[in-house]
C-alpha positions in Angstrom: -19.2 15.7 -1.8 -18.6 12.4 0.0 -16.0 11.3 -2.6 -14.1 14.5 -2.3 -14.1 14.3 1.5 -12.8 10.7 1.5 -10.1 11.5 -1.0 -9.0 14.6 0.9 -8.9 12.5 4.1 -6.7 9.9 2.4 -4.5 12.6 1.0 -3.8 14.8 4.0 -5.3 12.9 6.9 -6.2 14.8 10.1 -5.4 18.1 8.5 -8.6 17.9 6.5 -11.7 19.3 8.3 -15.0 18.9 6.5 -18.1 20.9 7.3 -21.7 19.9 6.6 -24.4 22.4 6.9 -27.9 21.3 7.9 -30.1 23.8 6.2 -33.4 22.3 7.5 -34.3 20.8 4.1 -32.6 17.4 4.6 -34.5 14.2 5.0 -35.4 13.0 8.5 -32.3 11.9 10.4 -30.1 12.5 7.3 -27.6 14.7 9.1 -27.2 12.2 11.9 -26.8 9.3 9.4 -24.3 11.2 7.2 -22.2 12.2 10.2 -22.1 8.6 11.5 -21.3 7.1 8.1 -18.6 9.7 7.3 -17.0 9.6 10.8 -17.2 5.9 11.5 -17.0 4.2 8.1 -14.9 6.7 6.1 -12.9 8.2 9.0 -13.6 11.8 7.8 -13.1 14.6 10.2 -16.6 16.1 9.8 -18.7 18.4 11.8 -22.2 19.6 11.2 -23.4 23.2 11.5 -27.1 23.2 12.5 -28.4 26.2 10.5 -31.9 25.0 9.9 -33.6 27.9 11.8 -31.4 30.4 10.0 -32.3 29.1 6.5 -36.0 28.5 7.2 -36.4 32.0 8.7 -34.8 33.5 5.6 -37.0 31.4 3.3 -40.3 32.0 5.2 -42.8 33.5 2.8 -40.6 33.4 -0.2 -42.3 31.7 -3.1 -40.1 32.7 -6.1 -37.7 29.9 -6.9 -35.0 32.2 -8.1 -35.1 34.2 -4.9 -35.0 31.0 -2.8 -32.0 29.9 -4.8 -30.2 33.1 -4.1 -31.1 33.1 -0.4 -29.9 29.5 0.0 -26.7 30.1 -1.9 -25.8 33.3 -0.1 -26.6 31.8 3.3 -24.3 28.8 2.6 -21.5 31.2 1.6 -22.1 33.3 4.8 -22.0 30.2 7.0 -18.8 28.8 5.5 -17.1 32.2 5.9 -18.2 32.2 9.5 -16.9 28.7 10.1 
């Protein structure tokens, strides 16, 4: 969350490295706006992983909400472990 990232930055400074994952389901320009606000206004060391294609490919054709939830959750975990 934004609050947690700001608090961590205040607590440990440059040692904190935040990661935002763009899953392809964000609002138009949301990733760019969040990066700008967090970096410029909040001074958070944040980078964005563009995983939109990965998420959308995995979700293609899936209609069951529970299956979608599991795919999304599992993919977030995989990406964070890779990063």
